C-alpha positions in Angstrom: 8.7 1.7 -12.7 11.6 -0.4 -14.4 14.4 1.4 -15.6 17.1 0.1 -17.8 20.5 -0.7 -15.7 23.4 1.6 -17.1 26.0 -0.6 -15.3 25.1 -3.8 -17.1 27.0 -5.1 -20.1 24.0 -5.6 -22.0 23.1 -2.7 -24.2 20.1 -0.5 -23.1 18.1 -1.0 -26.3 18.5 -4.8 -25.6 17.2 -4.3 -22.0 14.4 -2.4 -23.2 13.3 -4.9 -25.8 13.4 -7.6 -23.2 11.6 -5.9 -20.6 8.7 -5.2 -23.1 8.6 -8.9 -24.5 8.7 -9.9 -21.0 5.5 -7.8 -20.1 3.8 -8.9 -23.3 4.2 -12.5 -22.3 2.8 -11.8 -18.8 -0.3 -10.4 -20.5 0.5 -6.8 -19.5 0.3 -5.9 -23.2 -2.1 -8.1 -24.9 -1.9 -8.7 -28.8 -3.3 -5.7 -30.3 -2.6 -3.3 -27.6 -0.9 0.2 -28.3 2.5 0.8 -26.8 3.9 4.1 -25.8 5.3 6.2 -28.4 9.2 6.2 -29.0 9.3 9.8 -27.5 7.1 9.0 -24.5 8.9 6.0 -23.6 12.2 7.4 -23.9 11.2 10.4 -21.5 9.7 7.5 -19.1 13.0 5.4 -19.1 15.5 8.5 -19.1 17.1 7.4 -22.5 17.7 8.7 -26.0 14.8 8.2 -28.3 17.2 6.6 -30.6 17.5 3.8 -27.9 13.9 3.2 -28.0 14.0 3.4 -31.6 16.5 0.3 -31.8 14.4 -1.5 -29.0 11.5 -1.3 -31.3 13.1 -2.4 -34.3 14.5 -5.5 -32.4 11.0 -6.6 -31.4 9.8 -5.8 -35.1 12.2 -8.0 -36.4 10.8 -10.9 -34.2 7.5 -10.1 -35.3 6.3 -9.2 -31.7 5.2 -5.8 -32.7 4.2 -4.0 -35.7 3.7 0.0 -36.7 1.5 1.5 -38.8 1.7 5.1 -40.2 -0.9 7.0 -38.2 -1.8 4.0 -35.9 1.3 4.1 -33.8 3.1 0.8 -32.3 1.2 -2.2 -31.3 1.7 -5.6 -30.1 1.2 -7.9 -33.2 -2.0 -9.6 -33.2 -0.6 -12.7 -34.9 2.4 -13.2 -32.4 3.1 -16.5 -31.1 0.4 -18.1 -33.1 -2.4 -16.0 -31.4 -5.2 -14.7 -34.0 -7.9 -12.0 -33.5 -10.7 -14.2 -32.8 -8.7 -15.8 -30.0 -7.7 -12.2 -28.5 -10.4 -10.1 -26.2 -10.7 -6.7 -27.5 -9.4 -5.1 -24.4 -9.6 -1.6 -25.7 -13.4 -2.0 -26.2 -13.8 -3.3 -22.9 -12.0 -0.3 -21.3 -13.7 2.2 -23.4 -17.2 0.3 -22.8 -17.1 0.3 -18.8 -19.6 2.3 -17.0 -17.1 3.9 -14.5 -15.6 6.8 -16.2 -12.0 7.8 -16.1 -10.6 10.5 -14.1 -9.9 13.9 -15.2 -7.3 14.1 -17.8 -5.3 16.8 -16.0 -5.4 14.7 -13.0 -4.2 11.6 -15.0 -1.3 13.9 -16.3 -0.3 15.1 -12.9 -0.3 11.5 -11.5 1.9 10.3 -14.6 4.3 13.2 -13.8 4.8 12.6 -10.2 5.1 8.7 -10.9 8.1 9.3 -13.5 9.9 12.2 -11.3 10.1 11.6 -7.8 11.8 15.1 -7.4 8.7 17.0 -8.6 7.6 19.6 -6.4 4.2 18.9 -5.4 1.7 21.3 -5.0 -1.2 19.1 -6.4 -1.6 16.1 -4.1 -4.3 16.7 -1.3 -2.6 14.6 1.5 -0.2 15.3 4.3 3.5 15.3 3.8 4.9 12.5 5.9 6.6 14.9 8.3 2.9 16.1 9.1 1.6 12.7 10.0 2.0 11.1 13.7 4.1 8.7 12.3 5.9 8.1 15.5 2.9 8.0 17.6 1.3 5.5 15.3 4.3 3.3 15.4 4.4 3.4 19.0 0.6 2.1 19.2 1.3 -0.3 16.5 4.0 -1.7 18.7 1.7 -1.8 21.6 -1.2 -3.4 19.7 -2.6 -6.6 21.0 -3.6 -8.9 18.1 -7.3 -9.0 17.6 -8.9 -12.5 18.8 -10.8 -12.6 15.3 -9.2 -11.2 12.1 -12.1 -12.2 9.9 -14.6 -10.2 8.3 -16.0 -7.4 10.8 -19.3 -5.6 11.3 -20.4 -4.0 8.0 -20.9 -0.7 9.8 -17.0 -0.8 11.2 -15.1 -1.9 13.9 -17.1 -1.4 17.1 -14.5 0.1 19.2 -13.7 2.6 16.5 -17.3 3.8 16.3 -17.3 4.0 20.0 -14.0 6.3 20.0 -15.7 8.5 17.3 -18.9 9.0 19.5 -16.8 10.6 22.0 -14.4 12.2 19.3 -17.3 13.8 17.5 -19.0 15.1 20.6 -15.8 16.7 21.7 -13.9 18.2 18.8 -17.2 18.8 16.5 -20.0 19.1 18.8 -21.9 16.2 17.1 -24.3 14.0 19.3 -24.0 10.5 17.7 -24.5 6.8 18.9 -22.6 4.1 17.5 -25.4 2.8 15.6 -25.6 6.1 13.6 -21.8 5.8 12.4 -20.4 3.8 9.4 -16.8 3.5 8.8 -15.4 3.7 5.3 -12.0 3.8 3.7 -12.2 7.8 3.4 -14.0 10.6 2.3 -14.2 9.6 -1.4 -15.5 6.3 -0.6 -18.3 7.8 1.6 -19.7 10.0 -1.4 -19.2 6.8 -3.7 -21.5 5.0 -1.4 -24.1 7.8 -1.2 -24.1 8.2 -5.2 -24.6 4.3 -5.5 -26.8 3.4 -2.6 -29.1 6.6 -2.1 -29.2 8.1 -5.8 -30.5 6.7 -9.1 -29.6 7.4 -12.7 -31.2 10.6 -13.4 -31.4 12.2 -10.1 -30.4 15.8 -9.6 -28.0 17.2 -6.9 -26.6 20.4 -6.0 -22.9 21.1 -5.7 -20.7 24.0 -4.9 -19.0 25.7 -7.8 -16.0 25.2 -7.7 -16.1 22.2 -5.8 -13.8 18.9 -5.2 -16.9 16.7 -6.4 -16.6 18.2 -9.9 -13.2 16.1 -10.0 -14.7 12.7 -9.2 -16.3 11.1 -12.2 -18.3 9.1 -9.7 -21.3 10.8 -10.2 -21.5 10.9 -13.8 -20.8 7.2 -13.8 -23.8 6.8 -11.6 -26.2 8.8 -14.1 -26.7 11.4 -11.5 -27.0 15.2 -12.7 -24.9 17.8 -11.1 -26.2 21.4 -10.9 -23.9 24.2 -9.8 -24.3 26.4 -6.7 -21.9 29.4 -7.2 -19.6 30.1 -4.2 -18.9 33.9 -3.1 -16.6 35.0 -0.3 -19.1 33.6 2.4 -19.7 30.5 0.5 -22.9 29.2 -1.2 -26.2 31.3 -1.4 -29.0 29.2 0.2 -31.9 30.9 -2.0 -30.2 29.2 -5.1 -31.0 25.9 -3.7 -34.8 27.1 -3.9 -34.3 28.0 -7.6 -32.6 24.6 -8.5 -35.2 22.5 -6.7 -38.0 24.5 -8.6 -36.3 23.6 -11.7 -34.7 20.4 -11.5 -36.2 19.0 -8.2 -32.7 18.4 -6.6 -32.7 15.7 -3.9 -29.3 16.4 -2.3 -26.9 19.4 -1.5 -23.4 18.6 -1.4 -21.3 21.0 0.4 -17.7 21.5 2.3 -18.4 24.4 4.7 -15.0 24.8 6.6 -12.0 25.7 4.7 -13.7 24.4 1.4 -11.7 22.5 -1.5 -10.5 24.1 -3.4 -11.4 27.6 -2.4 -10.3 27.5 1.3 -13.3 29.4 2.1 -15.9 29.3 5.1 -19.5 29.2 4.8 -21.2 32.0 6.6 -22.9 31.0 10.0 -26.2 32.4 9.1 -26.3 30.8 5.8 -25.4 27.7 7.3 -28.8 28.1 9.2 -30.7 29.1 6.3 -29.1 26.0 4.4 -30.5 23.8 7.0 -33.9 25.4 7.0 -34.4 25.2 3.5 -33.5 21.5 3.4 -35.9 20.6 6.0 -38.7 23.0 4.3 -38.1 21.0 1.0 -37.5 17.7 2.4 -33.8 17.3 0.6 -30.8 15.8 2.3 -27.6 17.7 3.0 -24.4 15.9 2.5 -21.5 17.8 4.6 -18.1 16.9 3.9 -15.7 18.1 6.6 -12.2 16.9 6.3 -10.3 20.1 7.1 -12.0 21.6 10.3 -9.3 20.3 12.6 -6.6 22.0 10.7 -8.0 25.4 11.9 -5.0 27.8 12.2 -6.3 30.3 14.9 -9.0 29.5 17.4 -11.8 27.2 17.2 -13.4 26.1 13.6 -17.0 27.1 13.0 -19.2 24.1 14.0 -20.6 22.1 11.3 -24.2 22.0 9.8 -24.6 18.6 11.5 -24.4 20.0 15.0 -27.5 21.9 14.4 -29.3 19.1 12.8 -32.4 18.1 14.9 -34.4 16.6 12.1 -31.8 14.1 10.8 -31.4 15.7 7.6 -27.5 15.9 7.0 -25.1 13.1 6.1 -21.9 14.1 8.0 -18.7 13.0 6.5 -15.2 12.8 8.3 -11.7 11.6 7.4 -8.7 10.4 9.3 -6.7 11.6 6.2 -6.5 15.1 6.4 -5.6 15.6 9.9 -3.4 12.3 10.7 -2.5 9.2 8.6 -4.0 8.8 4.8 -2.3 5.3 4.6 -4.7 4.2 7.2 -7.5 4.8 4.9 -10.1 5.6 7.8 -13.3 7.7 7.1 -16.5 7.9 8.6 -20.4 9.0 8.3 -22.8 10.2 10.6 -26.2 9.4 9.3 -29.8 8.2 10.1 -29.6 4.6 11.1 -31.9 3.5 8.0 -29.4 5.2 5.9 -26.3 3.7 7.7 -27.8 0.4 7.4 -28.6 0.6 3.7 -25.0 2.0 3.1 -23.4 -0.9 5.0 -25.3 -3.2 2.8 -23.9 -1.5 -0.3 -20.6 -1.7 1.0 -20.7 -5.2 1.9 -21.4 -6.2 -1.5 -18.2 -4.4 -2.5 -15.6 -5.3 0.0 -17.1 -6.9 3.2 -15.9 -3.7 5.0 -12.4 -2.1 5.8 -9.3 -3.8 7.4 -9.8 -4.3 11.1 -6.1 -3.6 12.2 -6.1 0.0 10.6 -9.4 0.6 12.7 -7.9 -0.7 15.6 -5.2 1.9 15.1 -7.3 4.7 14.6 -9.6 3.9 17.4 -6.4 3.9 19.8 -5.1 7.1 18.2 -8.4 9.1 18.7 -8.6 7.9 22.4 -5.0 8.6 23.2 -3.0 11.3 24.9 -1.3 11.9 21.4 -4.0 13.4 19.6 -4.0 17.0 21.0 -0.3 17.6 20.8 -0.3 16.3 17.3 -3.1 18.6 16.2 -1.3 21.7 17.9 2.0 20.5 15.8 -0.2 20.1 12.8 -1.8 23.3 12.7 1.6 25.1 13.3 3.4 23.4 10.7 0.6 23.8 8.0 0.3 27.5 9.1 4.2 28.0 8.6 3.9 26.4 5.2 0.9 28.3 4.1 2.8 31.7 5.2 5.9 30.5 3.1 3.7 29.7 0.0 2.0 33.5 0.3 5.4 35.1 0.9 6.9 33.2 -2.2 3.6 34.3 -4.2 4.3 37.8 -3.0 8.0 38.0 -3.9 7.5 36.1 -7.4 4.3 37.1 -8.6 2.9 40.3 -6.8 0.7 41.3 -10.0 -0.2 38.2 -11.7 -2.5 36.3 -9.0 -5.1 37.2 -6.7 -6.0 35.1 -3.8 -7.7 35.0 -0.1 -5.5 33.7 2.7 -7.2 30.5 4.0 -7.3 30.3 7.8 -7.2 26.5 7.7 -7.1 23.6 5.4 -4.5 22.4 3.0 -5.3 24.6 -0.4 -4.7 28.3 -1.5 -6.9 29.2 -4.4 -5.6 31.7 -6.9 -7.1 33.6 -9.8 -4.6 34.0 -12.9 -5.2 37.7 -13.9 -3.9 37.1 -17.6 -5.9 34.9 -20.2 -4.0 31.6 -20.3 -4.6 28.0 -21.2 -5.0 25.4 -18.4 -3.1 22.6 -20.3 -0.2 24.9 -21.8 0.6 26.3 -18.0 0.4 22.7 -16.7 2.7 21.2 -19.0 5.0 24.2 -18.9 4.9 23.8 -15.2 5.8 19.9 -15.5 8.8 20.9 -17.6 10.1 23.0 -14.7 9.7 20.3 -12.3 6.2 21.5 -10.4 2.7 20.3 -10.5 -0.7 21.9 -9.3 -4.1 21.5 -10.3 -5.7 23.7 -12.8 -9.1 25.3 -11.4 -11.1 23.8 -14.3 -10.8 20.3 -12.5 -13.2 21.7 -10.0 -15.7 23.3 -12.2 -14.3 26.6 -12.7 -13.3 28.3 -15.9 -9.8 28.3 -17.1 -7.4 30.9 -15.2 -7.6 29.5 -11.9 -5.0 27.3 -9.8 -5.3 25.2 -6.6 -1.9 25.2 -4.7 -1.7 22.6 -2.1 0.9 23.2 0.7 0.7 20.3 2.8 2.8 18.1 0.4 6.0 20.0 -0.8 8.8 20.6 1.7 9.2 23.9 3.2 12.5 24.2 1.3 10.8 23.6 -1.8 8.1 26.1 -1.8 9.9 29.4 -2.9 11.5 27.6 -5.8 8.5 25.9 -6.7 6.8 29.3 -6.9 9.4 30.7 -8.8 9.2 27.9 -11.4 5.6 28.3 -11.8 6.0 32.3 -12.5 8.4 31.1 -15.1 6.1 28.8 -16.4 3.2 31.2 -16.6 5.2 33.7 -18.5 6.3 30.9 -21.0 2.5 30.1 -21.4 1.8 33.6 -22.4 4.3 33.7 -25.2 
């Protein structure tokens, strides 16, 4: 984000007014659009509010902006000869789109991280740079021979990556697959989006764990899909609840994250996995199994996925490169019956003609290389270390205020806050103290829960981050 230059001879207010005028001339703020409040802009730019007041007065004197009590400060509709009938009502376009905005808490967290790069991040669900195999991937990139053809690839994905995934899935997840049953996506979120758009219709009913990461994705509501909750206990979802939902709502799909579930970190019991598969085949409904965290298992081997027991083709299995390697490559995959893969490849081709071939080449090489196993061992060790630092900090600073189950894999620790507290007030108090987390209500839970992600923060930040959160909680209760 642009910041005024304090070493410049030009006054700060003039720099700010010039920047706003330039952005208006570029069309970033069209006539009639609302500008940030003086208080908000001063916080974003790190200047006194009086400096922003002077900048806005300068723009008002030029007729570029106008202010009305109760309506805020807006770009003038009549600036530079423009009239309202010549200007699209962009606010109406933005409000009228069928794709719903992100949950307000998530937008607030991203805004806080964007404006304060030193924020202690217990919110972002991705690996820190030191947990990714950056050196190994850089070596592979230097060794990479440019492809003979860099045009649009097969809509199912790069053939060599799908071939590498056949071996990878069999070895690490005991999933038998063929290249024709695999589709490459840009990650788990795109896989879910393609399923919502390509296999479901407005009005269709689906069952989703409660709490679940899926509740934080407005894509289902945008597609007109009805969501029904499957409560989660310490052993995961109760399969018999699916029968009740099917009888009442004729659900078409069940979305589950069986291993180290996001956000709870829980593992679906082995017996329930088989019951879930039996009920799905009995009722003729599909299971969508999202499995991004299994390879982060801290001790021993992770439980086998439901897909590994699927003999009837009832399960769509989703995996991702992001949660155990490099999120920046934007590589995910689906394993599904070929008719489903063909349908979703067609849907995706209407969107973007497929992911970039170069990241797919790198991912294919990494999955087939000798780098993979050492990286996974290092990743598990470092994640377990960070988890332990977080648990120790919680025991030190908040021994009575939170209850939680220590996860055996994944990236998240799910906490219940014993006191009654407002999610929004707690988040704001935390941001004020330089820390972000995700309130539990983002994932469908009631207020009073928090998800701490331990993969992103630096080890030396974890203790102070928890201490600051404890202070924020105390301030929220006053």
